[in-house]
SEDO-839408 format. One record per residue: residue number from 1; residue in three letters; x, y, z of N, C-alpha, C, CB in turn. Coordinates in pm, 1 decimal. Glycine has a CB too. Layout:
REM SEDO-839408
SITE  zase  lumse      n_px      n_py      n_pz     ca_px     ca_py     ca_pz      c_px      c_py      c_pz     cb_px     cb_py     cb_pz
SITE   NUM    ALA         X         Y         Z         X         Y         Z         X         Y         Z         X         Y         Z
...
REM end
This chain:
REM SEDO-839408
SITE  zase  lumse      n_px      n_py      n_pz     ca_px     ca_py     ca_pz      c_px      c_py      c_pz     cb_px     cb_py     cb_pz
SITE     1    MET   22997.9   31666.5   15419.7   22858.5   31650.9   15457.5   22771.5   31626.7   15333.6   22809.8   31775.0   15534.2
SITE     2    ARG   22796.4   31702.8   15232.6   22718.7   31691.7   15111.2   22740.3   31555.0   15045.1   22755.4   31804.5   15014.6
SITE     3    ILE   22860.8   31505.4   15047.8   22892.9   31375.1   14988.4   22821.5   31264.6   15065.5   23046.6   31350.4   14987.8
SITE     4    LYS   22813.5   31276.3   15198.2   22745.1   31175.7   15278.6   22595.6   31170.7   15242.9   22763.8   31205.6   15429.4
SITE     5    ILE   22532.4   31284.0   15224.2   22389.6   31288.4   15191.2   22365.1   31226.8   15053.0   22337.0   31434.6   15195.3
SITE     6    ILE   22447.0   31264.0   14957.2   22430.5   31210.7   14821.4   22455.7   31060.5   14819.3   22525.7   31281.9   14723.1
SITE     7    SER   22561.1   31015.8   14886.2   22591.7   30872.2   14886.1   22485.3   30792.5   14961.1   22729.4   30847.0   14948.5
SITE     8    SER   22434.8   30844.6   15073.4   22329.0   30771.7   15144.6   22199.2   30771.6   15063.9   22304.8   30834.0   15283.8
SITE     9    LEU   22168.3   30877.8   14991.8   22050.8   30881.0   14905.8   22065.4   30781.3   14790.4   22028.4   31023.0   14851.4
SITE    10    LEU   22182.6   30774.1   14734.3   22209.5   30678.5   14626.8   22198.5   30534.5   14677.6   22349.3   30703.2   14567.0
SITE    11    ILE   22249.7   30508.5   14795.9   22239.9   30374.5   14855.3   22093.6   30340.2   14882.8   22323.0   30366.1   14986.5
SITE    12    LEU   22016.7   30433.3   14931.6   21874.6   30410.5   14958.2   21799.1   30379.0   14828.7   21812.6   30533.5   15027.2
SITE    13    ILE   21827.4   30451.9   14722.9   21762.6   30426.5   14593.5   21799.3   30287.4   14541.5   21803.3   30534.6   14490.1
SITE    14    LEU   21924.7   30250.4   14552.1   21967.9   30117.7   14507.4   21902.7   30007.0   14590.1   22120.5   30105.9   14515.5
SITE    15    ILE   21890.6   30026.2   14718.6   21826.0   29926.2   14804.2   21679.9   29909.3   14764.5   21836.8   29966.3   14953.0
SITE    16    ILE   21611.6   30019.3   14743.2   21469.9   30012.0   14702.0   21457.5   29944.3   14566.1   21406.6   30153.8   14696.6
SITE    17    PHE   21545.6   29977.8   14472.4   21539.3   29919.7   14338.6   21561.7   29769.0   14343.0   21642.5   29985.4   14247.1
SITE    18    PHE   21667.9   29724.9   14410.7   21697.6   29581.5   14413.3   21597.3   29502.9   14497.2   21837.6   29558.5   14466.8
SITE    19    SER   21542.6   29563.1   14601.3   21442.0   29491.2   14680.5   21313.1   29475.4   14602.4   21414.6   29564.1   14812.5
SITE    20    SER   21275.6   29573.5   14519.4   21154.8   29560.1   14437.3   21172.6   29449.6   14333.5   21121.4   29693.8   14367.5
SITE    21    ILE   21292.5   29435.4   14279.4   21318.9   29326.9   14183.8   21309.4   29192.4   14254.5   21458.7   29343.6   14117.8
SITE    22    ALA   21366.4   29183.2   14374.5   21362.6   29057.0   14448.5   21219.4   29020.3   14486.3   21449.9   29066.2   14574.5
SITE    23    LEU   21139.2   29116.5   14528.8   21000.4   29088.3   14565.1   20917.0   29049.4   14442.8   20938.4   29209.8   14633.9
SITE    24    ALA   20941.5   29113.2   14330.6   20865.0   29080.5   14210.5   20894.4   28939.5   14163.2   20895.2   29179.8   14099.5
SITE    25    SER   21019.3   28897.3   14168.6   21052.4   28763.1   14121.6   21003.9   28656.0   14218.9   21202.9   28750.3   14100.9
SITE    26    SER   20994.1   28687.0   14347.0   20949.8   28585.5   14441.9   20799.0   28564.2   14436.5   20991.3   28624.1   14582.4
SITE    27    ASN   20723.9   28662.8   14389.9   20578.1   28649.7   14381.3   20530.8   28594.4   14247.1   20513.4   28783.9   14405.5
SITE    28    THR   20621.1   28574.7   14155.1   20581.9   28529.8   14022.2   20578.6   28377.4   14019.2   20678.7   28584.8   13914.4
SITE    29    SER   20464.9   28322.9   13977.1   20453.0   28178.1   13968.0   20521.8   28129.0   13842.0   20305.3   28134.8   13969.7
SITE    30    TYR   20535.6   27997.2   13831.7   20605.4   27939.5   13717.7   20536.0   27974.1   13585.7   20615.1   27788.3   13733.5
SITE    31    SER   20402.5   27964.1   13583.3   20331.4   27988.3   13458.1   20348.3   28132.3   13411.6   20183.4   27955.7   13474.3
SITE    32    PHE   20351.4   28226.4   13504.8   20372.0   28364.5   13465.6   20514.6   28386.4   13418.8   20339.2   28458.1   13580.6
SITE    33    ARG   20609.4   28315.2   13479.2   20747.3   28328.5   13434.2   20761.3   28279.0   13291.6   20842.1   28252.0   13526.5
SITE    34    VAL   20686.6   28172.0   13255.2   20690.7   28123.0   13118.1   20632.2   28227.8   13023.9   20614.1   27989.5   13105.5
SITE    35    LEU   20520.3   28286.8   13062.7   20457.2   28385.5   12975.1   20537.5   28514.8   12967.1   20316.7   28415.5   13023.4
SITE    36    ASN   20609.3   28548.5   13073.5   20686.1   28672.0   13072.9   20820.4   28658.1   13002.0   20708.1   28718.5   13213.8
SITE    37    ASN   20868.2   28534.8   12986.0   20994.5   28513.4   12917.8   20966.0   28498.4   12768.2   21068.9   28387.9   12974.4
SITE    38    PRO   21016.7   28587.4   12683.9   20984.4   28580.5   12541.4   21025.0   28449.5   12474.4   21050.2   28693.7   12470.4
SITE    39    ASP   21139.2   28394.4   12514.2   21183.9   28268.6   12453.5   21091.9   28153.5   12490.7   21327.0   28236.5   12496.3
SITE    40    GLN   21058.4   28142.0   12619.0   20970.1   28034.5   12663.5   20829.7   28052.5   12608.1   20965.8   28028.6   12815.9
SITE    41    ARG   20785.6   28176.7   12596.8   20653.6   28203.7   12540.8   20648.5   28160.4   12394.2   20618.7   28353.6   12554.0
SITE    42    GLN   20755.5   28187.1   12318.8   20760.1   28148.1   12177.4   20762.2   27996.1   12163.4   20883.7   28209.5   12108.2
SITE    43    VAL   20836.3   27928.0   12250.8   20839.7   27781.8   12246.9   20701.4   27725.3   12276.6   20943.1   27726.7   12347.8
SITE    44    ALA   20633.1   27778.7   12378.2   20498.6   27731.7   12412.1   20402.3   27757.3   12295.9   20447.5   27801.3   12540.7
SITE    45    PHE   20413.5   27871.4   12231.3   20327.0   27902.6   12116.8   20353.8   27806.5   12001.2   20348.5   28048.5   12070.6
SITE    46    ASN   20481.3   27778.7   11973.0   20515.5   27688.1   11863.9   20462.3   27547.5   11889.1   20666.3   27683.8   11844.3
SITE    47    ILE   20473.0   27500.2   12012.9   20422.0   27366.8   12047.4   20270.6   27362.6   12028.0   20458.9   27329.6   12193.8
SITE    48    ALA   20200.9   27465.3   12075.5   20055.0   27468.9   12061.2   20014.5   27474.4   11914.5   19996.5   27589.4   12136.3
SITE    49    ALA   20085.2   27552.7   11834.3   20052.5   27563.4   11691.3   20074.6   27429.6   11621.0   20137.8   27673.6   11624.1
SITE    50    LYS   20184.6   27361.4   11651.9   20211.6   27231.3   11589.7   20107.2   27128.9   11631.2   20352.1   27181.5   11627.2
SITE    51    GLN   20067.9   27129.7   11758.8   19965.4   27035.3   11804.4   19833.5   27062.3   11733.1   19946.4   27044.9   11957.6
SITE    52    HIS   19799.3   27189.6   11713.2   19675.9   27223.2   11642.6   19681.7   27175.5   11497.2   19650.9   27375.0   11647.9
SITE    53    GLU   19795.3   27199.2   11430.4   19811.6   27153.0   11292.9   19801.6   27001.3   11283.4   19945.3   27199.9   11237.0
SITE    54    MET   19864.4   26931.1   11379.1   19860.3   26785.0   11377.6   19718.5   26734.3   11398.3   19952.8   26727.8   11485.0
SITE    55    SER   19641.1   26800.9   11485.8   19504.0   26756.2   11509.1   19419.1   26775.5   11384.3   19442.1   26831.6   11627.5
SITE    56    LEU   19444.4   26881.2   11308.9   19369.7   26903.3   11184.7   19410.6   26802.8   11077.6   19391.6   27046.4   11133.6
SITE    57    GLU   19541.2   26771.7   11071.4   19588.7   26677.0   10971.4   19535.5   26537.0   10997.3   19740.1   26675.0   10968.7
SITE    58    GLU   19530.0   26497.5   11122.7   19489.1   26361.7   11156.1   19339.6   26341.4   11140.1   19530.2   26328.6   11297.2
SITE    59    ASP   19261.2   26445.1   11161.3   19117.1   26426.9   11163.6   19051.0   26507.6   11052.1   19060.3   26467.6   11300.0
SITE    60    LYS   19078.5   26471.2   10929.6   19021.2   26540.8   10814.0   18869.2   26523.9   10809.1   19084.3   26488.6   10683.6
SITE    61    ILE   18819.3   26409.0   10855.0   18674.9   26385.6   10852.9   18604.5   26484.2   10945.7   18642.3   26240.1   10894.1
SITE    62    ALA   18658.3   26503.3   11066.5   18598.8   26598.3   11160.7   18607.4   26740.4   11106.0   18668.6   26589.6   11297.8
SITE    63    GLN   18717.4   26772.4   11039.9   18732.7   26905.1   10981.6   18628.6   26926.8   10871.6   18875.4   26923.4   10925.4
SITE    64    PHE   18609.4   26827.5   10785.9   18511.1   26837.9   10678.2   18370.1   26847.5   10735.2   18522.0   26717.5   10583.2
SITE    65    LYS   18341.6   26767.2   10836.2   18210.1   26768.8   10900.6   18181.4   26906.9   10960.7   18202.2   26659.9   11010.1
SITE    66    SER   18282.7   26965.2   11021.9   18267.2   27099.1   11080.4   18239.0   27203.5   10972.4   18393.4   27138.1   11159.4
SITE    67    LEU   18308.3   27193.0   10858.9   18284.5   27287.3   10748.8   18143.0   27273.2   10693.1   18387.2   27265.4   10636.8
SITE    68    ILE   18097.2   27149.7   10676.4   17962.3   27126.6   10624.2   17857.7   27181.0   10720.7   17938.6   26976.4   10599.2
SITE    69    GLU   17876.5   27152.8   10849.9   17779.3   27201.5   10948.2   17778.4   27354.3   10953.0   17810.8   27144.3   11087.6
SITE    70    GLY   17894.1   27414.8   10937.4   17899.6   27561.3   10932.8   17822.9   27617.4   10814.9   18043.4   27608.2   10926.5
SITE    71    ARG   17835.0   27551.9   10697.9   17759.7   27596.2   10579.4   17609.6   27578.7   10600.1   17804.8   27518.0   10454.4
SITE    72    ILE   17570.0   27465.4   10661.8   17427.5   27440.7   10687.5   17371.6   27548.8   10779.4   17406.2   27300.3   10750.1
SITE    73    MET   17445.3   27582.3   10884.5   17398.7   27686.4   10977.5   17391.0   27822.0   10908.1   17491.8   27695.2   11100.0
SITE    74    SER   17483.3   27848.5   10816.1   17479.0   27973.7   10741.3   17353.6   27980.3   10654.1   17605.1   27988.6   10654.6
SITE    75    ILE   17321.5   27869.6   10588.9   17200.8   27865.2   10504.6   17075.4   27882.1   10589.6   17194.0   27732.1   10425.8
SITE    76    ILE   17072.6   27815.8   10706.4   16957.2   27827.5   10796.4   16939.5   27971.2   10842.2   16973.4   27734.9   10918.2
SITE    77    SER   17048.9   28034.1   10886.0   17036.7   28172.4   10933.7   16994.9   28266.2   10821.2   17169.2   28219.8   10994.6
SITE    78    SER   17044.1   28243.5   10700.0   17002.9   28325.8   10585.6   16854.9   28308.4   10557.3   17084.8   28290.2   10460.7
SITE    79    ASP   16806.1   28185.0   10563.8   16663.7   28157.9   10539.9   16575.7   28228.0   10643.1   16636.9   28006.9   10542.6
SITE    80    ILE   16616.9   28222.0   10769.2   16539.4   28287.0   10875.6   16534.1   28438.0   10852.9   16600.4   28255.9   11014.5
SITE    81    VAL   16648.4   28498.4   10824.5   16653.9   28643.7   10803.9   16573.1   28684.6   10680.9   16800.0   28690.6   10789.1
SITE    82    GLU   16582.6   28608.0   10572.3   16506.0   28641.3   10451.6   16356.0   28637.4   10478.8   16541.1   28544.5   10337.5
SITE    83    LYS   16310.4   28538.0   10554.1   16167.8   28529.8   10585.7   16125.3   28644.0   10677.1   16135.2   28395.3   10651.1
SITE    84    MET   16213.1   28684.1   10768.5   16179.3   28794.0   10859.2   16168.3   28925.2   10782.3   16284.6   28806.6   10971.2
SITE    85    ILE   16263.1   28951.9   10695.7   16265.7   29079.1   10624.2   16158.5   29083.8   10515.7   16403.7   29102.4   10562.6
SITE    86    ALA   16133.6   28972.5   10447.9   16034.0   28969.5   10341.2   15892.4   28976.6   10397.0   16050.7   28843.7   10257.0
SITE    87    GLN   15878.1   28967.9   10524.6   15750.5   28973.6   10594.2   15653.9   28866.1   10545.8   15688.3   29110.1   10576.7
SITE    88    GLU   15709.6   28753.5   10497.6   15625.7   28639.1   10463.2   15564.1   28580.5   10589.4   15707.3   28531.7   10387.8
SITE    89    GLY   15640.0   28590.4   10696.0   15596.6   28530.9   10820.7   15635.6   28384.4   10823.9   15445.5   28547.1   10839.1
SITE    90    PHE   15617.9   28325.2   10938.1   15656.2   28186.4   10956.4   15534.5   28095.2   10967.6   15743.1   28172.4   11079.6
SITE    91    GLY   15414.7   28152.7   10952.4   15294.6   28071.7   10956.8   15288.6   27988.8   11083.7   15287.5   27981.9   10835.6
SITE    92    GLY   15289.3   27858.7   11067.9   15285.4   27768.8   11183.4   15420.4   27751.8   11248.7   15232.8   27634.6   11142.5
SITE    93    GLY   15518.8   27824.4   11203.8   15651.8   27812.9   11260.1   15743.4   27738.1   11165.1   15647.0   27743.3   11395.2
SITE    94    ALA   15867.7   27733.3   11198.9   15966.2   27662.3   11117.3   16058.9   27585.7   11210.5   16047.0   27761.0   11026.2
SITE    95    GLU   16106.5   27474.4   11159.8   16196.5   27390.8   11240.6   16316.7   27353.8   11154.8   16123.5   27261.8   11293.8
SITE    96    TYR   16434.5   27373.5   11212.0   16558.3   27340.0   11142.3   16636.2   27244.7   11231.3   16642.7   27468.4   11108.2
SITE    97    ASP   16706.0   27151.8   11167.5   16778.9   27050.9   11243.0   16919.3   27037.4   11185.3   16704.5   26914.6   11240.3
SITE    98    THR   17019.0   27045.8   11272.5   17156.0   27017.6   11231.9   17205.3   26901.4   11316.6   17248.6   27143.8   11247.6
SITE    99    ASP   17331.7   26867.7   11300.0   17387.8   26756.1   11374.7   17390.4   26784.1   11524.2   17527.6   26725.4   11325.4
SITE   100    SER   17411.9   26909.9   11562.1   17426.7   26942.0   11704.0   17321.6   27038.7   11758.1   17561.7   26999.5   11727.3
SITE   101    LEU   17238.3   27096.4   11670.1   17140.7   27195.8   11715.2   17000.7   27165.3   11662.0   17183.9   27335.8   11671.2
SITE   102    ASP   16901.1   27196.3   11743.1   16762.3   27204.3   11699.3   16724.0   27351.5   11703.5   16666.4   27116.0   11789.5
SITE   103    ILE   16668.0   27402.6   11594.7   16632.2   27543.7   11586.8   16484.0   27553.1   11553.5   16719.0   27618.9   11480.5
SITE   104    TYR   16409.7   27621.3   11639.6   16266.3   27639.8   11619.7   16238.7   27789.2   11605.2   16183.9   27578.5   11738.1
SITE   105    VAL   16159.7   27824.6   11503.3   16125.8   27964.3   11480.8   15974.1   27974.9   11478.0   16189.6   28018.6   11347.9
SITE   106    GLU   15921.6   28068.3   11558.0   15776.7   28091.5   11557.9   15750.1   28240.7   11567.9   15707.3   28015.5   11674.8
SITE   107    GLU   15632.8   28278.2   11520.2   15594.0   28418.2   11523.2   15475.1   28432.7   11616.5   15560.3   28470.9   11380.8
SITE   108    ILE   15493.2   28512.9   11722.5   15387.2   28534.4   11821.5   15367.8   28684.1   11838.2   15421.8   28466.6   11958.6
SITE   109    ASN   15246.0   28730.5   11811.9   15211.4   28872.8   11824.5   15307.3   28962.2   11745.8   15211.8   28914.0   11971.8
SITE   110    GLY   15346.6   28917.9   11628.6   15433.5   28997.9   11544.0   15581.0   28985.3   11576.8   15394.1   29139.4   11553.2
SITE   111    GLN   15614.9   28924.4   11688.1   15755.2   28905.1   11723.2   15801.0   28767.7   11676.9   15776.8   28921.2   11875.4
SITE   112    VAL   15923.4   28761.6   11626.6   15981.6   28634.1   11584.2   16067.9   28582.5   11698.3   16065.7   28649.7   11451.7
SITE   113    ILE   16038.3   28460.1   11741.4   16112.7   28397.4   11850.8   16189.8   28279.3   11793.8   16017.2   28351.7   11966.7
SITE   114    VAL   16322.9   28284.6   11806.5   16409.9   28177.0   11759.9   16460.4   28104.0   11883.8   16529.4   28231.9   11671.9
SITE   115    THR   16427.5   27974.9   11894.3   16471.6   27892.6   12006.2   16578.6   27797.5   11955.4   16352.4   27814.5   12070.3
SITE   116    ILE   16694.6   27800.3   12020.5   16807.5   27717.1   11980.1   16838.7   27621.4   12094.3   16932.6   27804.0   11943.2
SITE   117    ILE   16841.8   27491.9   12064.9   16869.7   27390.1   12165.8   16991.1   27308.9   12121.5   16745.8   27297.6   12188.4
SITE   118    ASN   17090.8   27302.3   12208.3   17209.3   27221.7   12183.0   17175.4   27077.0   12215.2   17331.3   27271.5   12267.0
SITE   119    LYS   17184.9   26988.2   12117.1   17149.4   26847.6   12137.4   17244.7   26777.2   12233.5   17148.1   26774.7   12004.4
SITE   120    VAL   17369.5   26817.9   12235.7   17469.7   26750.6   12318.2   17456.7   26790.3   12464.9   17610.2   26782.8   12267.6
SITE   121    SER   17455.7   26919.9   12492.1   17455.2   26967.3   12631.0   17315.0   26994.0   12684.6   17537.5   27092.9   12642.4
SITE   122    GLY   17216.8   27007.9   12595.7   17081.4   27041.1   12638.9   17061.8   27189.4   12666.1   17047.2   26963.2   12762.0
SITE   123    GLU   17163.4   27269.3   12641.6   17154.8   27413.7   12664.5   17052.4   27474.6   12568.8   17294.1   27481.3   12646.1
SITE   124    LYS   16974.6   27568.3   12619.8   16867.3   27629.5   12541.7   16880.9   27781.1   12547.7   16727.9   27584.8   12593.8
SITE   125    ASP   16856.7   27845.9   12433.3   16864.0   27991.3   12427.9   16752.9   28041.2   12336.3   17004.4   28039.4   12378.1
SITE   126    GLU   16698.2   28157.5   12369.7   16591.7   28217.1   12289.4   16633.1   28354.8   12241.8   16461.0   28225.3   12369.5
SITE   127    LEU   16604.8   28381.9   12116.0   16628.4   28513.6   12058.0   16492.6   28569.6   12018.4   16726.6   28506.7   11934.5
SITE   128    VAL   16463.3   28692.0   12059.1   16335.4   28754.7   12027.7   16362.7   28877.0   11941.4   16257.0   28793.6   12157.6
SITE   129    TYR   16296.7   28881.2   11825.3   16314.2   28992.2   11732.4   16181.2   29062.7   11712.6   16370.5   28943.1   11597.1
SITE   130    ASN   16184.8   29192.6   11723.7   16066.8   29276.2   11704.1   16070.9   29331.7   11562.2   16060.4   29391.7   11809.9
SITE   131    PRO   15963.2   29319.3   11484.7   15966.2   29367.2   11345.6   15990.1   29517.7   11333.2   15836.5   29332.2   11277.3
SITE   132    ASP   15963.6   29593.3   11438.3   15989.0   29737.7   11431.9   16138.5   29768.1   11424.9   15927.4   29807.9   11553.4
SITE   133    ASP   16221.2   29672.3   11468.6   16366.1   29691.8   11469.6   16431.0   29654.9   11336.0   16428.3   29609.5   11580.9
SITE   134    TRP   16354.3   29593.9   11245.6   16411.5   29549.8   11118.8   16423.2   29667.2   11023.6   16326.6   29438.2   11056.1
SITE   135    PRO   16523.1   29663.6   10938.9   16539.9   29773.4   10842.9   16432.4   29767.0   10733.0   16681.6   29768.2   10779.7
SITE   136    ASP   16400.5   29883.4   10677.5   16305.3   29889.7   10567.6   16381.4   29870.7   10436.9   16227.0   30024.8   10568.1
SITE   137    LEU   16362.1   29755.3   10376.2   16434.8   29723.5   10253.2   16345.1   29728.6   10130.2   16498.2   29586.2   10264.4
SITE   138    SER   16231.9   29797.2   10140.1   16138.9   29801.9   10028.1   16196.8   29876.0    9908.3   16009.6   29867.2   10070.9
SITE   139    ALA   16292.8   29964.8    9931.1   16351.9   30040.9    9821.2   16451.6   29958.7    9741.5   16419.5   30164.8    9874.5
SITE   140    PHE   16493.4   29846.2    9795.8   16595.5   29766.6    9725.8   16534.6   29673.6    9628.9   16679.5   29689.1    9822.0
REM end
């Protein structure tokens, strides 16, 4: 009697285990199977990395242009922050232009409003800074 209970319990556990494996594999789509398989995932990663490297090698002009535009945006953001912290103010406002962005800065009622417009998509975003939130750097 005891052997029958143990063997039937063992058979039940095995049935549940193998049925869960069968159900899991039947619900997995191809793309998930690629991501779940370490070998296929590594192959997909290697292909993507090589394609990225090839795109950078072929288009050095675009890469250089991107680096220059990044430096220009860094200089613009530094200029805006320096004027905000130095409390010089923006007077009649400031306008910055890059290849892909128009940036307008104005001061209204003590708040600095930075408007950024994407020339390509037309997307517009506004950043509002309150001078009370700026750090006191007079000691530096």
